[in-house]
DRENTORPA-546270 format. One line per field, with one value per residue: residue in three letters; x, y, z of N, C-alpha, C in turn; residue number from 1. Coordinates in nm, 2 decimals. Example, Ala and Ser with C-alpha at 12.3 -4.5 7.8 and 13.67 -1.06 7.14 Angstrom:
<gugus>
r = [ALA;SER]
n.xx = [1.32;1.28]
n.yy = [-0.57;-0.22]
n.zz = [0.78;0.71]
ca.xx = [1.23;1.37]
ca.yy = [-0.45;-0.11]
ca.zz = [0.78;0.71]
c.xx = [1.32;1.29]
c.yy = [-0.33;0.00]
c.zz = [0.78;0.79]
k = [1;2]
</gugus>
This chain:
<gugus>
r = [MET;LEU;GLN;SER;ILE;GLY;LEU;PRO;GLY;LEU;ILE;MET;ILE;LEU;VAL;VAL;VAL;LEU;ILE;ILE;PHE;GLY;PRO;SER;LYS;LEU;PRO;GLU;LEU;GLY;ARG;ALA;VAL;GLY;ARG;THR;LEU;HIS;GLU;PHE;LYS;SER;SER;ALA;LYS;GLU;LEU;VAL;ALA;GLU;THR;LYS;ASP;ASP;VAL;ILE;GLU;LYS;GLN;GLU;VAL;ALA;LYS]
n.xx = [21.87;21.60;21.34;20.99;20.88;20.63;20.32;20.34;20.61;20.61;20.43;20.59;20.81;20.68;20.60;20.85;20.95;20.76;20.81;21.08;21.07;20.84;20.49;20.44;20.64;20.61;20.45;20.62;20.84;20.74;20.68;20.94;21.05;20.89;20.96;21.23;21.21;21.08;21.27;21.47;21.35;21.31;21.58;21.67;21.51;21.61;21.87;21.83;21.72;21.93;22.12;21.99;21.98;22.26;22.31;22.16;22.29;22.55;22.48;22.40;22.63;22.79;22.67]
n.yy = [7.23;7.34;7.54;7.63;7.97;8.05;8.17;8.32;8.40;8.56;8.77;8.88;8.97;9.17;9.35;9.44;9.56;9.76;9.91;9.99;10.13;10.28;10.38;10.55;10.51;10.26;10.20;10.30;10.15;9.90;9.93;9.96;9.71;9.55;9.65;9.58;9.29;9.25;9.34;9.16;8.92;8.97;8.99;8.73;8.58;8.68;8.59;8.31;8.28;8.36;8.16;7.94;8.01;8.00;7.73;7.61;7.72;7.61;7.34;7.35;7.42;7.20;7.01]
n.zz = [16.71;16.51;16.61;16.63;16.65;16.75;16.89;17.14;17.12;16.89;16.97;17.17;17.02;16.86;17.06;17.16;16.93;16.89;17.13;17.08;16.83;16.83;16.78;16.57;16.38;16.29;16.04;15.85;15.88;15.82;15.55;15.45;15.51;15.35;15.09;15.09;15.09;14.85;14.67;14.72;14.64;14.37;14.28;14.34;14.16;13.92;13.94;13.94;13.68;13.52;13.58;13.48;13.21;13.16;13.20;13.00;12.78;12.80;12.76;12.49;12.37;12.42;12.26]
ca.xx = [21.75;21.52;21.20;20.90;20.87;20.50;20.24;20.40;20.73;20.57;20.38;20.70;20.89;20.61;20.61;20.98;20.96;20.68;20.89;21.20;21.04;20.72;20.38;20.45;20.74;20.58;20.41;20.74;20.93;20.67;20.71;21.09;21.07;20.82;21.05;21.35;21.17;21.05;21.40;21.54;21.28;21.34;21.72;21.68;21.45;21.70;21.99;21.79;21.70;22.07;22.18;21.92;22.03;22.40;22.31;22.11;22.40;22.65;22.43;22.40;22.77;22.83;22.61]
ca.yy = [7.20;7.46;7.53;7.73;8.08;8.04;8.29;8.41;8.46;8.67;8.88;8.94;9.05;9.28;9.44;9.49;9.65;9.87;9.99;10.05;10.23;10.37;10.35;10.64;10.46;10.12;10.19;10.33;10.03;9.79;9.96;9.93;9.56;9.51;9.69;9.49;9.16;9.26;9.35;9.03;8.82;9.00;8.95;8.59;8.54;8.71;8.50;8.18;8.29;8.37;8.03;7.85;8.04;7.95;7.58;7.58;7.76;7.51;7.22;7.37;7.42;7.06;6.92]
ca.zz = [16.65;16.48;16.67;16.58;16.74;16.82;16.91;17.24;17.07;16.79;17.05;17.24;16.92;16.83;17.17;17.16;16.81;16.93;17.23;17.02;16.72;16.86;16.69;16.45;16.29;16.24;15.90;15.77;15.90;15.74;15.40;15.42;15.51;15.22;14.97;15.09;15.05;14.71;14.60;14.74;14.56;14.23;14.26;14.34;14.04;13.81;13.95;13.89;13.54;13.46;13.60;13.39;13.08;13.15;13.19;12.86;12.69;12.81;12.70;12.35;12.32;12.43;12.15]
c.xx = [21.66;21.38;21.12;20.90;20.74;20.44;20.30;20.53;20.70;20.52;20.50;20.79;20.81;20.61;20.74;21.00;20.88;20.75;21.00;21.16;20.93;20.61;20.38;20.54;20.71;20.53;20.53;20.83;20.87;20.69;20.85;21.11;21.01;20.91;21.17;21.32;21.14;21.18;21.48;21.48;21.31;21.49;21.74;21.62;21.55;21.82;21.95;21.78;21.84;22.14;22.12;21.97;22.18;22.40;22.26;22.22;22.51;22.61;22.43;22.54;22.83;22.78;22.69]
c.yy = [7.32;7.44;7.65;7.84;8.07;8.17;8.38;8.47;8.58;8.79;8.96;9.02;9.17;9.39;9.51;9.59;9.77;9.97;10.06;10.16;10.32;10.34;10.44;10.59;10.32;10.11;10.21;10.21;9.91;9.81;9.93;9.78;9.51;9.53;9.60;9.35;9.15;9.26;9.22;8.92;8.84;8.96;8.80;8.53;8.56;8.62;8.36;8.17;8.29;8.23;7.93;7.88;7.99;7.80;7.54;7.61;7.66;7.38;7.23;7.37;7.28;6.97;6.93]
c.zz = [16.63;16.54;16.63;16.69;16.82;16.84;17.02;17.20;16.98;16.87;17.12;17.14;16.88;16.94;17.18;17.05;16.84;17.03;17.16;16.92;16.74;16.75;16.56;16.34;16.23;16.09;15.81;15.77;15.82;15.59;15.37;15.42;15.38;15.10;14.97;15.05;14.90;14.63;14.61;14.65;14.41;14.20;14.26;14.21;13.92;13.82;13.90;13.74;13.47;13.47;13.50;13.25;13.06;13.13;13.05;12.76;12.69;12.75;12.55;12.29;12.32;12.32;12.03]
k = [1;2;3;4;5;6;7;8;9;10;11;12;13;14;15;16;17;18;19;20;21;22;23;24;25;26;27;28;29;30;31;32;33;34;35;36;37;38;39;40;41;42;43;44;45;46;47;48;49;50;51;52;53;54;55;56;57;58;59;60;61;62;63]
</gugus>
């Protein structure tokens, strides 16, 4: 069963990340995560658009 992490879990994760990467690397790490999420969202939108175009194309051919 999927359970929520909650506030204590998030604090624990942030402490571990801080220990592993140190405070000087956190901004760089945040930017990298942000860029990765942006690229993922862009790719997902493109994939959905291509799939919709393919469906429309197949519908037009079937007519």
